[in-house]
TORKOL-4160 file (C-alpha; in steps of 0.2 Angstrom, whole numbers, padded with zeros to 4 digits, m for minus):
243
<pt num="1" X="m0281" Y="0079" Z="m0213"/>
<pt num="2" X="m0289" Y="0063" Z="m0209"/>
<pt num="3" X="m0280" Y="0054" Z="m0195"/>
<pt num="4" X="m0283" Y="0036" Z="m0190"/>
<pt num="5" X="m0272" Y="0031" Z="m0176"/>
<pt num="6" X="m0254" Y="0031" Z="m0183"/>
<pt num="7" X="m0259" Y="0036" Z="m0201"/>
<pt num="8" X="m0264" Y="0053" Z="m0209"/>
<pt num="9" X="m0269" Y="0058" Z="m0227"/>
<pt num="10" X="m0270" Y="0077" Z="m0232"/>
<pt num="11" X="m0276" Y="0084" Z="m0248"/>
<pt num="12" X="m0266" Y="0099" Z="m0253"/>
<pt num="13" X="m0268" Y="0111" Z="m0268"/>
<pt num="14" X="m0251" Y="0111" Z="m0277"/>
<pt num="15" X="m0238" Y="0122" Z="m0268"/>
<pt num="16" X="m0251" Y="0128" Z="m0255"/>
<pt num="17" X="m0258" Y="0124" Z="m0238"/>
<pt num="18" X="m0270" Y="0109" Z="m0235"/>
<pt num="19" X="m0287" Y="0111" Z="m0241"/>
<pt num="20" X="m0301" Y="0117" Z="m0229"/>
<pt num="21" X="m0310" Y="0102" Z="m0222"/>
<pt num="22" X="m0329" Y="0101" Z="m0218"/>
<pt num="23" X="m0337" Y="0087" Z="m0208"/>
<pt num="24" X="m0354" Y="0084" Z="m0213"/>
<pt num="25" X="m0365" Y="0069" Z="m0208"/>
<pt num="26" X="m0350" Y="0058" Z="m0203"/>
<pt num="27" X="m0340" Y="0062" Z="m0219"/>
<pt num="28" X="m0325" Y="0073" Z="m0222"/>
<pt num="29" X="m0327" Y="0085" Z="m0237"/>
<pt num="30" X="m0316" Y="0097" Z="m0246"/>
<pt num="31" X="m0319" Y="0109" Z="m0260"/>
<pt num="32" X="m0313" Y="0104" Z="m0277"/>
<pt num="33" X="m0309" Y="0119" Z="m0288"/>
<pt num="34" X="m0310" Y="0116" Z="m0307"/>
<pt num="35" X="m0293" Y="0116" Z="m0315"/>
<pt num="36" X="m0284" Y="0116" Z="m0298"/>
<pt num="37" X="m0270" Y="0104" Z="m0296"/>
<pt num="38" X="m0268" Y="0095" Z="m0280"/>
<pt num="39" X="m0256" Y="0082" Z="m0271"/>
<pt num="40" X="m0260" Y="0069" Z="m0258"/>
<pt num="41" X="m0248" Y="0068" Z="m0243"/>
<pt num="42" X="m0249" Y="0051" Z="m0234"/>
<pt num="43" X="m0239" Y="0050" Z="m0217"/>
<pt num="44" X="m0234" Y="0035" Z="m0207"/>
<pt num="45" X="m0233" Y="0041" Z="m0188"/>
<pt num="46" X="m0230" Y="0024" Z="m0182"/>
<pt num="47" X="m0214" Y="0014" Z="m0178"/>
<pt num="48" X="m0214" Y="0001" Z="m0192"/>
<pt num="49" X="m0216" Y="0002" Z="m0211"/>
<pt num="50" X="m0233" Y="0003" Z="m0218"/>
<pt num="51" X="m0241" Y="0003" Z="m0235"/>
<pt num="52" X="m0255" Y="0015" Z="m0241"/>
<pt num="53" X="m0266" Y="0009" Z="m0256"/>
<pt num="54" X="m0271" Y="0025" Z="m0263"/>
<pt num="55" X="m0288" Y="0027" Z="m0273"/>
<pt num="56" X="m0295" Y="0042" Z="m0282"/>
<pt num="57" X="m0313" Y="0041" Z="m0289"/>
<pt num="58" X="m0313" Y="0023" Z="m0285"/>
<pt num="59" X="m0298" Y="0019" Z="m0296"/>
<pt num="60" X="m0280" Y="0014" Z="m0290"/>
<pt num="61" X="m0267" Y="0028" Z="m0292"/>
<pt num="62" X="m0254" Y="0015" Z="m0296"/>
<pt num="63" X="m0262" Y="0006" Z="m0311"/>
<pt num="64" X="m0278" Y="0015" Z="m0316"/>
<pt num="65" X="m0289" Y="0000" Z="m0312"/>
<pt num="66" X="m0304" Y="m0001" Z="m0300"/>
<pt num="67" X="m0296" Y="m0001" Z="m0283"/>
<pt num="68" X="m0297" Y="m0015" Z="m0270"/>
<pt num="69" X="m0288" Y="m0019" Z="m0254"/>
<pt num="70" X="m0276" Y="m0029" Z="m0264"/>
<pt num="71" X="m0271" Y="m0015" Z="m0276"/>
<pt num="72" X="m0253" Y="m0010" Z="m0276"/>
<pt num="73" X="m0248" Y="0005" Z="m0265"/>
<pt num="74" X="m0234" Y="0016" Z="m0258"/>
<pt num="75" X="m0222" Y="0010" Z="m0244"/>
<pt num="76" X="m0219" Y="0023" Z="m0231"/>
<pt num="77" X="m0205" Y="0022" Z="m0218"/>
<pt num="78" X="m0209" Y="0026" Z="m0199"/>
<pt num="79" X="m0211" Y="0045" Z="m0196"/>
<pt num="80" X="m0211" Y="0049" Z="m0215"/>
<pt num="81" X="m0222" Y="0057" Z="m0227"/>
<pt num="82" X="m0224" Y="0053" Z="m0246"/>
<pt num="83" X="m0231" Y="0066" Z="m0257"/>
<pt num="84" X="m0241" Y="0058" Z="m0272"/>
<pt num="85" X="m0243" Y="0071" Z="m0286"/>
<pt num="86" X="m0254" Y="0061" Z="m0298"/>
<pt num="87" X="m0258" Y="0045" Z="m0307"/>
<pt num="88" X="m0242" Y="0034" Z="m0310"/>
<pt num="89" X="m0238" Y="0033" Z="m0329"/>
<pt num="90" X="m0221" Y="0024" Z="m0326"/>
<pt num="91" X="m0207" Y="0023" Z="m0313"/>
<pt num="92" X="m0201" Y="0041" Z="m0316"/>
<pt num="93" X="m0217" Y="0050" Z="m0321"/>
<pt num="94" X="m0235" Y="0054" Z="m0315"/>
<pt num="95" X="m0249" Y="0063" Z="m0322"/>
<pt num="96" X="m0254" Y="0077" Z="m0310"/>
<pt num="97" X="m0271" Y="0076" Z="m0301"/>
<pt num="98" X="m0282" Y="0090" Z="m0306"/>
<pt num="99" X="m0300" Y="0094" Z="m0301"/>
<pt num="100" X="m0310" Y="0094" Z="m0316"/>
<pt num="101" X="m0328" Y="0093" Z="m0322"/>
<pt num="102" X="m0335" Y="0076" Z="m0319"/>
<pt num="103" X="m0336" Y="0073" Z="m0338"/>
<pt num="104" X="m0318" Y="0077" Z="m0340"/>
<pt num="105" X="m0312" Y="0066" Z="m0326"/>
<pt num="106" X="m0300" Y="0051" Z="m0328"/>
<pt num="107" X="m0313" Y="0039" Z="m0322"/>
<pt num="108" X="m0325" Y="0045" Z="m0335"/>
<pt num="109" X="m0312" Y="0042" Z="m0348"/>
<pt num="110" X="m0310" Y="0024" Z="m0341"/>
<pt num="111" X="m0329" Y="0022" Z="m0341"/>
<pt num="112" X="m0328" Y="0020" Z="m0322"/>
<pt num="113" X="m0339" Y="0034" Z="m0314"/>
<pt num="114" X="m0348" Y="0025" Z="m0300"/>
<pt num="115" X="m0336" Y="0032" Z="m0286"/>
<pt num="116" X="m0331" Y="0049" Z="m0293"/>
<pt num="117" X="m0329" Y="0061" Z="m0279"/>
<pt num="118" X="m0319" Y="0052" Z="m0266"/>
<pt num="119" X="m0300" Y="0050" Z="m0261"/>
<pt num="120" X="m0296" Y="0035" Z="m0250"/>
<pt num="121" X="m0281" Y="0027" Z="m0242"/>
<pt num="122" X="m0281" Y="0009" Z="m0236"/>
<pt num="123" X="m0267" Y="0006" Z="m0223"/>
<pt num="124" X="m0258" Y="m0010" Z="m0220"/>
<pt num="125" X="m0243" Y="m0013" Z="m0208"/>
<pt num="126" X="m0228" Y="m0024" Z="m0212"/>
<pt num="127" X="m0227" Y="m0041" Z="m0205"/>
<pt num="128" X="m0212" Y="m0040" Z="m0194"/>
<pt num="129" X="m0201" Y="m0055" Z="m0191"/>
<pt num="130" X="m0183" Y="m0059" Z="m0186"/>
<pt num="131" X="m0178" Y="m0060" Z="m0205"/>
<pt num="132" X="m0185" Y="m0044" Z="m0210"/>
<pt num="133" X="m0182" Y="m0032" Z="m0196"/>
<pt num="134" X="m0170" Y="m0019" Z="m0201"/>
<pt num="135" X="m0164" Y="m0002" Z="m0194"/>
<pt num="136" X="m0176" Y="0013" Z="m0199"/>
<pt num="137" X="m0161" Y="0022" Z="m0207"/>
<pt num="138" X="m0160" Y="0009" Z="m0220"/>
<pt num="139" X="m0178" Y="0009" Z="m0226"/>
<pt num="140" X="m0183" Y="0018" Z="m0242"/>
<pt num="141" X="m0196" Y="0032" Z="m0239"/>
<pt num="142" X="m0206" Y="0032" Z="m0255"/>
<pt num="143" X="m0205" Y="0016" Z="m0265"/>
<pt num="144" X="m0219" Y="0009" Z="m0275"/>
<pt num="145" X="m0223" Y="m0009" Z="m0269"/>
<pt num="146" X="m0231" Y="m0024" Z="m0277"/>
<pt num="147" X="m0242" Y="m0032" Z="m0264"/>
<pt num="148" X="m0239" Y="m0050" Z="m0259"/>
<pt num="149" X="m0257" Y="m0055" Z="m0257"/>
<pt num="150" X="m0270" Y="m0057" Z="m0271"/>
<pt num="151" X="m0283" Y="m0044" Z="m0274"/>
<pt num="152" X="m0297" Y="m0043" Z="m0262"/>
<pt num="153" X="m0315" Y="m0043" Z="m0268"/>
<pt num="154" X="m0319" Y="m0029" Z="m0256"/>
<pt num="155" X="m0319" Y="m0012" Z="m0264"/>
<pt num="156" X="m0309" Y="0003" Z="m0256"/>
<pt num="157" X="m0324" Y="0015" Z="m0258"/>
<pt num="158" X="m0343" Y="0013" Z="m0258"/>
<pt num="159" X="m0355" Y="0019" Z="m0271"/>
<pt num="160" X="m0358" Y="0038" Z="m0271"/>
<pt num="161" X="m0372" Y="0046" Z="m0260"/>
<pt num="162" X="m0389" Y="0043" Z="m0268"/>
<pt num="163" X="m0396" Y="0060" Z="m0265"/>
<pt num="164" X="m0380" Y="0069" Z="m0271"/>
<pt num="165" X="m0377" Y="0073" Z="m0289"/>
<pt num="166" X="m0358" Y="0074" Z="m0290"/>
<pt num="167" X="m0351" Y="0088" Z="m0302"/>
<pt num="168" X="m0332" Y="0086" Z="m0299"/>
<pt num="169" X="m0320" Y="0072" Z="m0303"/>
<pt num="170" X="m0301" Y="0071" Z="m0305"/>
<pt num="171" X="m0293" Y="0073" Z="m0322"/>
<pt num="172" X="m0277" Y="0066" Z="m0329"/>
<pt num="173" X="m0266" Y="0081" Z="m0329"/>
<pt num="174" X="m0249" Y="0086" Z="m0335"/>
<pt num="175" X="m0233" Y="0075" Z="m0333"/>
<pt num="176" X="m0223" Y="0078" Z="m0318"/>
<pt num="177" X="m0207" Y="0069" Z="m0312"/>
<pt num="178" X="m0211" Y="0056" Z="m0298"/>
<pt num="179" X="m0198" Y="0042" Z="m0296"/>
<pt num="180" X="m0204" Y="0025" Z="m0289"/>
<pt num="181" X="m0196" Y="0008" Z="m0288"/>
<pt num="182" X="m0202" Y="m0010" Z="m0283"/>
<pt num="183" X="m0198" Y="m0016" Z="m0265"/>
<pt num="184" X="m0203" Y="m0031" Z="m0255"/>
<pt num="185" X="m0217" Y="m0028" Z="m0242"/>
<pt num="186" X="m0226" Y="m0042" Z="m0233"/>
<pt num="187" X="m0243" Y="m0036" Z="m0226"/>
<pt num="188" X="m0248" Y="m0042" Z="m0209"/>
<pt num="189" X="m0266" Y="m0045" Z="m0215"/>
<pt num="190" X="m0276" Y="m0046" Z="m0230"/>
<pt num="191" X="m0288" Y="m0032" Z="m0223"/>
<pt num="192" X="m0282" Y="m0015" Z="m0220"/>
<pt num="193" X="m0279" Y="m0009" Z="m0202"/>
<pt num="194" X="m0287" Y="0008" Z="m0206"/>
<pt num="195" X="m0296" Y="0018" Z="m0219"/>
<pt num="196" X="m0294" Y="0036" Z="m0223"/>
<pt num="197" X="m0308" Y="0044" Z="m0234"/>
<pt num="198" X="m0310" Y="0062" Z="m0240"/>
<pt num="199" X="m0325" Y="0067" Z="m0251"/>
<pt num="200" X="m0325" Y="0082" Z="m0263"/>
<pt num="201" X="m0336" Y="0092" Z="m0274"/>
<pt num="202" X="m0338" Y="0110" Z="m0280"/>
<pt num="203" X="m0342" Y="0124" Z="m0268"/>
<pt num="204" X="m0359" Y="0126" Z="m0275"/>
<pt num="205" X="m0364" Y="0108" Z="m0272"/>
<pt num="206" X="m0356" Y="0108" Z="m0254"/>
<pt num="207" X="m0367" Y="0123" Z="m0250"/>
<pt num="208" X="m0382" Y="0114" Z="m0257"/>
<pt num="209" X="m0378" Y="0100" Z="m0244"/>
<pt num="210" X="m0379" Y="0113" Z="m0230"/>
<pt num="211" X="m0360" Y="0115" Z="m0228"/>
<pt num="212" X="m0355" Y="0133" Z="m0222"/>
<pt num="213" X="m0340" Y="0137" Z="m0233"/>
<pt num="214" X="m0326" Y="0147" Z="m0225"/>
<pt num="215" X="m0322" Y="0164" Z="m0233"/>
<pt num="216" X="m0309" Y="0164" Z="m0247"/>
<pt num="217" X="m0304" Y="0182" Z="m0242"/>
<pt num="218" X="m0285" Y="0184" Z="m0239"/>
<pt num="219" X="m0281" Y="0185" Z="m0220"/>
<pt num="220" X="m0272" Y="0201" Z="m0214"/>
<pt num="221" X="m0253" Y="0198" Z="m0210"/>
<pt num="222" X="m0246" Y="0209" Z="m0197"/>
<pt num="223" X="m0233" Y="0222" Z="m0204"/>
<pt num="224" X="m0218" Y="0226" Z="m0193"/>
<pt num="225" X="m0216" Y="0243" Z="m0202"/>
<pt num="226" X="m0233" Y="0248" Z="m0208"/>
<pt num="227" X="m0229" Y="0266" Z="m0213"/>
<pt num="228" X="m0216" Y="0261" Z="m0226"/>
<pt num="229" X="m0203" Y="0272" Z="m0232"/>
<pt num="230" X="m0213" Y="0288" Z="m0236"/>
<pt num="231" X="m0211" Y="0305" Z="m0230"/>
<pt num="232" X="m0220" Y="0316" Z="m0217"/>
<pt num="233" X="m0238" Y="0321" Z="m0220"/>
<pt num="234" X="m0239" Y="0341" Z="m0221"/>
<pt num="235" X="m0252" Y="0349" Z="m0209"/>
<pt num="236" X="m0267" Y="0358" Z="m0217"/>
<pt num="237" X="m0263" Y="0374" Z="m0226"/>
<pt num="238" X="m0244" Y="0371" Z="m0225"/>
<pt num="239" X="m0234" Y="0379" Z="m0239"/>
<pt num="240" X="m0217" Y="0378" Z="m0245"/>
<pt num="241" X="m0211" Y="0394" Z="m0236"/>
<pt num="242" X="m0195" Y="0393" Z="m0226"/>
<pt num="243" X="m0196" Y="0394" Z="m0207"/>
């Protein structure tokens, strides 16, 4: 989980707990396992609505174009989480995020591979005025918003590390239901108030970078009844004779 003040972004393999994170040379890394689907949980811990412009491999999740601060995003109500399962195909369907070999990534398919290997969220807060202040209970939690401001020339993510040969990307997976709708959202500024960035690659590449991976061995869970429902163990030389 990357937490920047009142916002957080978590990469979570589908139907599982969040991916292990490793901080290396000022960047947060996770392992991307080929053919493993994942979702992105984006949370607003604040008291006003915010928008998260979400980028995967340098491409906007909303329209598949190179991401900028002016790209469309997801409006999140206070104290709410939106789980984004994939690339938006229309207002009812997304194509699941799936870790894939770089050459099979969606970015490769779109001939936009300069920023493969990073997931980012640019956070904007809503401009609050007497005319748009409304009770929290009436705010929609997961609507797709068209930005009011024009696209910024600043890119959401920078170029890939020069000394790192990225092997993983994010593919265009199976269709999954994900309902979205347009809503009005006025940004308080053209620039984001915070950025969340998580980098990813294969376990092999992370280890080459010097990252010590955590063991994948399953952890032991305590058992309240470890003996089960078996019977007594006979002592040595015991026979079936009657006593």
